[in-house]
C-alpha positions, 0 to 999 in steps of 0.5 A: 940736389934738385933745383928750385925751378925747372925749363919746359918748352910750352906752346903760347897762345895769346889773342890767336897768335901761336908761338913756342917758348921756354917757360920756368916751372916750380919744381916739385920733388918728394922728401922722404923724412926718417926719424932715427932711421925709420921712414916717417913721412913723405911730402911733396916739397920744392927742394931747398931748406930740407933740414928746416922742413924736416925740423918744422914737421917735427915740431908741428907733430909734438916731437921737437920743441928746442934745439937740443932735442935735435941731434943731427939731420943728414941726407941718406946716401945711397937713396937709389938702387944705383947708389947715387943720392937723390937728396930726397931723403933726409934722416933725423936724429933725436938727442938722447932721452928725447922720446920717439913716437910710436912709428907704425904702418898706420902712423906713416904718412903721406902728405901732398903739396896741396893739402898736407896731412889732410884730416889726419890730426884732431883738435884734442891732439893738438890740444894735448900736445901744444907746449905753448898754451896760447890762451894765456897770452891771449887773456893778457891781450884782453888787458893790459898785459905785455902780450902781442897786440897788432894794429888792423892797419899794420895787418893790411900791409903784410900781403903786399910785403909778403908778395914783394919778398917772393923772389921764386914766385916772380919766375914761376907764378906757382909758389906759396909763401910763408913769412913771419912778421914782428907785431909792427910789420917787420919782415923776419923771414920768409919760405917759399914752397909748392906746399904752403905747409911746407913753407911753414915747416921751413919757417918753424924749422929755421926757428927751432935750429936757431933756439927762437921757439916759441915764436910767441911774438910773431905773426905768421902770414901765409899765401892762399887759405888757412888750413886746419894744419896751417892753424895747427902749426902756428899753434905748435910753434907758440905763434899767437896770430895767423893771417891769411889772404883767403879763406880759413876752414871751419876746423881751422876756426874750431881750433883757433877758438879752442886754442887762443890763436888770433885768426885772420882771413880774407886780409885783402888791403884794409878788409879782412875778417877775424875769425877768433882771438880779436883780443889781439887786435887793437879795435878802435870801436867795440865789436858787437854781433848778433 
């Protein structure tokens, strides 16, 4: 199986001094996901947690929602012409009776490590396929219900806790991370990958395999920006809060507002912007605006 990191020779220049040295790089390899034997998608990812990645991808696509809907995931043997196994092709078998989506040439997708399925999904598609409506939870949070409530002070420490748990990033500086936290800031799980969307899929896939969906009591924290696709993945997994250290996209904000997702961006220290779902935050002053 491909390794998480690889070594390459580099020329290092520091203050005019030139030297050569080995450098540790994050590995990036393609993963083809097949569904019941038919090609469905190819994603560029860091090897590891491939079965969870495939399962999480199918959750975000609305194919899976419960552990018993998944029959099996295997690596495909003979993935190359000489019959060797590259461990870069997985086949997901659905349980009997689980609807198989229409797989056409137009439906086959290629994802990149930088942006995933750019522009593929729509607000309507997410709204109609999401199994666990977040808006109901949001209404409870605005009153005296038992829905997720989180302190801004708790959110402020999540980036540092995320960074402290990134083991491979320390060696490469080239990996994104996604983590699940409890509302009181406890780290529940963390995955790293060259693609932030893959890191989220690995988290969600592990939760599916362990029968933990929906993740209605979790906060999703991601390194980098909050794209539409990451907001989509949060909604499809029933995650009520998505926080990012960088900016969200306009479409991510639109999706959050329409589905009831709490979306926080530019989370850096005690500063943050709340773009939607502020009812879940325990704000101490009234929120006004122009």
